[in-house]
N, C-alpha and C positions, 0 to 999 in steps of 0.2 A: 251294617250301619256305616254310613260314610259321612263324616263331618267335613266342614270347610277346611279344617287343618289337614285332613287326609287328602283333599283335593290339592291343597297347596304343596304337600309333600310330593305328590305325583308330578306336579309341574316342574319341580326342579330343586327341591331340597333346601339348602341351608341359607336362605336369606335372599330377598329380592330387591330391597330398596334401602335408601340411606336412613339411618336411625336418627330421629330428631328428639328423642325423649330426654336425653341427658344434656346438660348445659354444654354449649360448644366451647372447646378450649381456645385459648388465645393463640395468635399466630406464632408467638415466640415460644410458647411452651405447650404444644398440643398434648392432649390427654390420650391414654390408651383406651378410652371408652369405645373406640371402634378400630377396626383393622381387618384385613382380608382373611377369610377362612373358607376353604373349599373342601379340604380333606383334613386329616390331621396326621401328626407325626408317626414315628415308627412304633409307638406303644399301642396304637389303636387296635392292631390286629392280633395282639399277643393273647394266648390262652383263652380265646373266646369259644372255641369249639368244644372244649371240655367243661364239665360242671365245676363250679367253684365251691369251696367249703364255707366261704364267708358271704352268705347270701344277703344278710341285712345289716352287716356291720357298717360303721361309718355313716349312719343316718344323720339327718340334718339336725336332730335335736341335741343340743350340747349343754343345756342348762340342767342343774341338779333337780329342778322341780318337774322336769319332763316325765311323762309316763311311758316313754319308749325305751330304747336300749341304753340303759345307764351304766352298763358294764364295760363300755368301751374304754380303752386305755391308750395313752400316748397322744401327744398334741396333734399329730397328723390326722388322727381319726376324728378329731373334734371339728369337723367342718360344718358350717351352717348350710342350710338349704341353698342360699344364694351362692355360696362358694362352690358347692357341688355343680350347680348349673353353669356357672361361669367357667369352672375348670373343664367341664365337658366341651365347652365351645372353643376353648383356646387351642391354637395350633401349638403343638409341643415345642418345636424348636424356634418358631418365629415369635410366639408369645403375644399374639394379638387376635382380635376378633374381626369379623367382617365389616367393611364399610357399608355393606348392603343389607345387613340383618336389621330389619325394622321392628323386630319382635322382642328381642332379648331384654332390652331396657324396661319395657312395659311389664314383661313377665317377672323380672326381678323385683319389682314393686309388690307384686302379688306374693312372691316368695317371702318378702319381709313380713307381710301380714300372717301368712301361714306359720312362719317361724315363731312369731310372737304368740300365736295361738298354741303351738306345741309347748311353749315354755309357760303356758298358763298366765300370760300377761294381759291378753285381751279376750273378749267374748262378744257375742251379739246381745243386743238389748232384747229382753223378753217382752213382747207386745201381745196384746189380745188379737190384733189383726195380723195374720201371718203373711208376711211379704215373701217374694222370691228370695232365695238365700243371698244372692248378690246385692239385693236392695235392703238388706237388714242393717240396722245401725250398729256401729261398733262402740264398745265402751272398754275402759281400762279396769281390770279387776285386780291387778297387782302392780303397784308403781315401782317396785324395786328394780334397780338397773340390772341389765342382763350381762354387762361387761362387753357387749359389742356396740360400737359407736353408732352404726347405722340403725340398729334395732332400738337403741335408747333414744335416738333422735326421732324416729317414727313414733315411739311410745309417747313422747312428750307432745307431739302433734295431735295424736288421737285423743289424749287427755284434754286438749284445749278446745276441741270442737266435736260436734255430733254429726257424723257423716256415715253414709252407707259404705259397704265393702267396695262396690264398684267405684263410688265417688272418691274414696281414699286412694285407690290405685290410679285414677285419673289425676287427682291433685298432686300426688307424689311424683307423677310422671310429667307434670306441667301441662297436661291436656285439659286446659280450662280457659275460658274467655273472661272469667271473673278476675279483674285486676286485684281484688282484695285477697285472692286465694293463691297468688303466685308465691307467697312466702312458704307455702306448704310443699313446694317442689324440692325433692331430694336431689342434690346436684352431685355430679361426678361419681355416681353409684358404682359403675363398673371398675373405675380406677381404684376406688376405695376398697372394694371387695378384693381386687387383685393384690393390693398392698397388704391386706389382711392375710392372704395366702402366702405372700412373701415372708411376713412375720412368723408364719407357722412352718416355714421351711419347705413348702410345697412348690413355690415358684421362686424365681430370682429376677432381678431387675437388670436390664441392659439398655443401652442407647442404640437405636437403629436410624439410619438415614433414609428418608423417604423423599429424595430428590430436592424438594423445596424446604424441608424442615427435618430436624431430628426429633425423634419421639421415643419416650421410654416404653419399653416392651417388657413382658414378663414371661419368659420361657419356663417350661417345666423343669424344676430342679430335682424333685423326687418322683420318679416315674412310677414307683410302687403304689403311691396314693391314687394316681389316676387309673392305673391298671385295676386296682381293687374297685374303684368307682364304676369302671366299665364292666367288670366282671359281674358285680352284683346287679347292675342294670340289665345286662343280657340274661342272667339267670332268672330275674323277675319276669321279663317279657317272654321268655321261652318256657315258663312254668317249671323251672327247676327249683328243688328245695322247698322249704316251708312257705306258707302264705306270706306275702310281703307285708311289712308294716305300713302304717299310714305315711310315715316319713319317706319311705322308699317309693310309694305310689305317688306322693306329691312331687318328688324329685323327677321321676320318669315323665309324669304329665307336664311338669314345668319345662323340662328339656324338650319335649315334643312341641309344646306351644311356642317355645323360643327358637325352634328350627335348628337345634343343635343335637338332637337325639341321633340324627344320621351319623354323627361322628363316632358314636359308641358301637355302631352296627357294621362298620366297614369290613370286619373280619368274618361276617356271616355270609352264607350262600343266599341265593335269591329267595328260596322258599322260607328260610329262617327269617330273613329281613321282612318279608311280607307278613309272617306270623307275628313278629315283634310289633310292627306298626298296627296291625289289626288289634292286637292285645292292648296296646297303650291307648288306642282310640276308644276301645270299649271301656277301659278303666276311666278315662276322662269323662265320657258321657254318663256312666252309671254313678261314679262318685260325685259328680256335679249335682245330681238330684238326690244325694244322700240315700242311696238304696239300703236295704236291710243289710246286705253284705258289707257295705261301707261303714254302716253304723257299728256293726260287730267288730270291725277292724279299728274302730276308734275315731273315725271321721266325724268332725263336728260341723256346726253351721258355718264357721269362718272358712274352713278348708273347702266345703261345698260351694260357698259363695265365690271364692277365688277361682276354683276350677270352672264354675259356671261362667265367669268372665272370660276365662281362656277359651271356652267353646265358642264364644262370639267374637273372637279377635279379628276374624276376617272382615267383619262389618265395622269394627271399631277403628282399625288402623288403616 
């Protein structure tokens, strides 16, 4: 099976065009919402050849209502799905993303929906007529704040209007011609996620000069967190350890769609990399249609709908 994402990977990896989904920063205070990324720092290749003991720890569900891994301890492990995807894309020492990655901002909006679903805050509206998963309407089933600013902002938006999964991703990305819907755009998402990682001690903030302007960047401060993220991703894609949780599958598929998965695989040989890409492409395609295996692992309509949008990103962006 070969998807458009696979074809894009073969053409050159981690990002091809300027990202326009986040609000542009002002000239005086540019945001870290974008920045160069081609490989990443020295932590990427560490301990990838051997199997890891922590296969599914540090998954993206952090809320006590989640049905995933609630036994995680320590603030560093409590990363959201969005934070994991962003962390995988950051260059370790330079602390910024690619100016040319046109996928990650769009993917992060989908991650927000999946994270809210994992925390049991949203679900699809049950209708007699069965729509494709990505076209199913979303509703709020639990209005309690999550404690994450981005998630709570998105939750309020979803409560205020009835839109499909695909429409919400478009609206939160600013991909709409409807002037009445521009207020649904989530702004400065990558910068806000990075600042959340700074608060958790995973990243730090520095100022870097980019010829015409100074920009705040967020290099990695705690390499162990990123190494654990890379290790569990590699173990999942190479079939090591127990069956992956839905959160781990969501993270791997989101990283793949965002063109940052390549960064986790730089320490593998060619055969292992091909195996990993084939595996994640298969997971993306089968979980997007809510296969029996995906259902057994806890995949729901929201996750299937978001992954379904990811499979069509070549034609959307």
